[in-house]
Structure formats: structure tokens, C-alpha cells
N, C-alpha and C positions, 0 to 999 in steps of 0.2 A: 503493499500500500504507500502511494506518496503520502509525501508529509504538507502536500499544500494538494488543495482543492478549491477549483473555481464558484464559487457561491453566484455571484452578479456580475454578467460582463459590463463593458464601460458604455454599452450601448446606450442601458439605461441612463446615462449622463446624471444630471441632479437628483433624480428621482431614486438613487439608488439607496438612501439613507432613508427614504418614504417606503420603497419596497421592501426593504429587508425588516422594519419596522412588521409590517404588513404580512409577508408571506412567512418567517420565520418564527419558530417556538421561543418565544422569547424567555421563559420560563428555564429552558432545557439550557438555554444560553447565560443564563445568571444576571439578567438585568430585566427581569419584569418589575423588581421595586424601583425600577428608573421613571417611576411614572411621568414628572413633569418632562424629562427628555423625552420619550417614546411620545408625549403627546407633540414636542416642539417638532418632532421630525415625522409628522403625519402630515406637516403644510412646506413645502419647499419656500414660499413666501415669508416662513417667519424669521423674524430676526435673529433668534437662537438656532435656527437649523442647522449650521454648521457646529457651531460649538456643542449641543447637545449631541450631536452625531459623535464626534470626537471621543467625548465624554464615554458614550455608548462602547466605540471601538476599544478604549482603555480599560472598561471593566468586564465587558465579554468573555467569558469562557465557556465553553462547551465540554464535555468530558464525554468522551463515546465509551461503548459498552466494552473495552480493552482495559478502559483506563488512560488514555491518551487525550492530555488535553490540549483543545485546541483556540487560537485567537484570531482576532479580525487583523487583514491586513487591507487599505485602499491605495490601491497605484494606478487608479483609472478602474481598471475590473476591481470586483470586493470578494476577496481571497479567506479561506481559514487557512490556518497555518499550525502545524504542530513541531515546535522545535526537535523533538525525541526520536519524530519520524524523518524529518527533511533528511537527506544526501548532503552532502558537500556541494555541491552545482547546483541545487536548487536553492541553499541558504544564501550562496555568492549570487544567486541571481537577485535573489531579492534584499539582500541584508548585505551589498559588497563592503561599507566600510566597516563591518560587525563579525568579529573570529566566530568561526563555527562554533557553535556551542559544545563542550565535551559531552560526550555521548553517557546515558543512564549506564550505571555500573562502571562507571569507568572516572581515573582520578588523570587530571592534567598536570604535566611537568613543563616546564620550559628550561631547556636543555641548550649546551654551548655547539657550536659547530663539530669540534671533533666527537662529542658526545653522539650525536644526532647520527654522523655517519658510521659510527660504531655501530648504532642501533640498527641502522637502516640497511648498513651493508657489509657488516660485521668487517672492516675497512679501518685501518689503523696505518693507513700506509705514509700518510702526509704527515704522521706527527714525529717531530724530531725526536730523537730517545726514548731508549727502550723502558726508561724510569718512568717518562710520559706516558709513555703508550701502555704499560702494567697500570698504571693509576688509572686510566679512562678504563681499561678493560673490566678492573675490579671494580671500580663503580660503576660501571653499567651492569654487570652480574650481580652485584649487591642490590641495585633498585629491581632490575628484573626478578629476583628472588621473592620481594616483597609480592609480586603480582603473578606468582605460578611461574615463572619462570622465563616470561616474555614480554619486552614493550612493544606497542604500535608506534611508528614513528610517523604522524600525521605532517610534518616536517615547516608546517605553516609559520612564516617567518612574524615571531612577535616584536620584532623590533630592539632597541637598544634597550638593556637593563644595565642599572648600578649594581645589582645584587649578585651575588655568586651562582654559578650553573647549580639547579634543581639534583643532577647527576654527580657528576665530579667536584662540586664547590670551588670550581675555577674563578677566574676574575671577574669583573664586568664586562659586556659584551654582548653582540647581537643573539639572541634566542629564539628558539624552533620548538614547534608545540611537538610531545610524544603522550602518547598514553598509557597509562598503567590499569589492567581489569583490578575492579574491587576483590579482594577475597573475603568469604566469609570468616568471623573470628569466633 
């Protein structure tokens, strides 16, 4: 199942808020208590129409039978999206400036380039000195052991960090995302 579903297309124009409050089960979306906003959205000529629509979108959440929580997003079309079900490509298409959220059941780490290359490719050839390579390998293995023996290299560039690497505790520098599976205790 995709993590994004089209609810109303942009051909409805300014009537999307009105159509939403008239055609969807507002109780299931958890907004039936927003009576004033719902009333405001029943008339596109109402001066509070767009402010009320934005409030509805901020509060609307629908939980499906599988327990997934869906929210609203309008970018011309009106979409329902569930961050936990969205693929990385879907997320980047709708939220290009926001990092893809950490998947449920995983823990996010920000690591240096050396650790990333070790995790992703088991490659330490670019590291000068066997002591440094040994330290990186030991750090990666220790972190992986906390997560059932492996890590997943997402590789998203998280930018510069003044803090040490979450894996080898190396100096400040650019950081990249990796995930470790949560292990039940």
C-alpha cells in the first residue's frame, strides 16, 4: 500500500475545503468537534474559509484498520499521507526540504563518511593507518551488535554537525544517516 492517497483533485479548485467537509466522515478524521471551522468551510465566500481550512488540515488525522495514522496535505490536489507507509521517493516528492522520517521500529544515527562507507560497502580502503581503520571497524561492529548484527545505510546527507560521529565518536564534520533495528529487551 502506498503511503499517499489522492482524496480530491485540483480541478475542484477553491471548493476542495467545502467538498472535503461535505463528502468525508469528519468524525473518522477526528475533526467533528471543530464545528466553527467546518461551518466556515461550507461557504467559499466566507472570510474565514481558508484560515478554518488550514486549522482543519492541522488537526485532521485518520487511523485506518491497520493502525496507520493519515494526515492531510494540499498542494493543489488534496492528499492523505501516512509517513510510516511512504517510500523515500514519495516523501521527497512531497517534502523535498525535510529528511525522510525514521521508519517505525528503527533508530536513526548520524555517522561520518568513513563509518558510512564501512557500513554500506564494508570498505575501509580510503582510511589512512591501520589503527584508524581498526577503530572504525570496531565502532561499526559494536553499533551493529546493538541492532541484531547489522545496520542499514540510508546515506542521506544530514549536513555539517559540530558533534562527534554517533558511531566512532569522530570529530565534527558532515554526517550521513544510518538506521539500526530496534531490538526488544
